[in-house]
C-alpha positions as CSV (number, residue, x, y, z in Angstrom):
1,M,-26.4,-33.1,24.2
2,L,-23.5,-34.7,22.4
3,E,-25.9,-36.2,20.0
4,D,-27.3,-32.7,19.3
5,V,-23.7,-31.5,18.5
6,A,-23.3,-34.4,16.1
7,L,-26.6,-33.7,14.3
8,L,-26.6,-29.9,14.5
9,P,-23.1,-28.6,15.0
10,S,-24.1,-25.1,14.2
11,L,-25.7,-24.7,17.6
12,Q,-25.2,-21.7,19.9
13,K,-22.3,-19.5,19.0
14,R,-20.8,-17.5,21.9
15,K,-17.3,-16.1,21.4
16,G,-15.7,-15.8,18.0
17,E,-15.8,-19.2,16.2
18,Y,-16.2,-21.2,19.5
19,R,-19.5,-22.8,20.1
20,H,-20.8,-23.9,23.5
21,A,-23.1,-26.8,24.4
22,L,-24.2,-27.8,27.9
23,V,-23.9,-31.4,29.1
24,E,-27.4,-32.6,30.1
25,G,-27.6,-33.5,33.8
26,F,-24.2,-32.1,34.7
27,P,-22.7,-28.7,35.3
28,Y,-20.4,-28.9,32.4
29,R,-20.0,-27.1,29.1
30,V,-18.3,-28.3,25.9
31,V,-16.5,-25.7,23.8
32,Y,-16.0,-26.7,20.2
33,V,-15.4,-25.5,16.7
34,W,-17.2,-26.8,13.6
35,H,-15.1,-27.0,10.5
36,D,-16.6,-28.5,7.3
37,E,-17.5,-32.0,8.4
38,A,-15.5,-32.2,11.6
39,V,-16.3,-31.1,15.2
40,V,-13.1,-30.2,17.2
41,I,-13.6,-30.1,21.0
42,Y,-11.4,-27.6,22.7
43,Q,-12.6,-27.9,26.3
44,V,-15.0,-29.5,28.7
45,R,-15.4,-27.1,31.5
46,H,-17.3,-26.9,34.8
47,T,-19.7,-24.0,34.7
48,S,-19.1,-22.9,38.3
49,R,-15.4,-22.4,37.8
50,K,-13.6,-19.2,36.8
51,P,-14.6,-18.2,33.2
52,S,-12.0,-18.7,30.4
53,R,-10.8,-15.5,28.7
54,R,-10.3,-17.4,25.4
55,F,-13.5,-19.4,25.3
56,G,-15.9,-17.0,27.1
57,P,-18.1,-17.4,30.2
């Protein structure tokens, strides 16, 4: 999954500029932003927890 983000950072877009990618084999989601040549990770979140208002479900 993280390799996919490195190769194709324009993956799924969910809320505003924040993009989400699931961690393979774990119930976690990575919330990130892609700016030019850099990927900035904002959050690694457990998918069964309360959704974040800022980053979406």
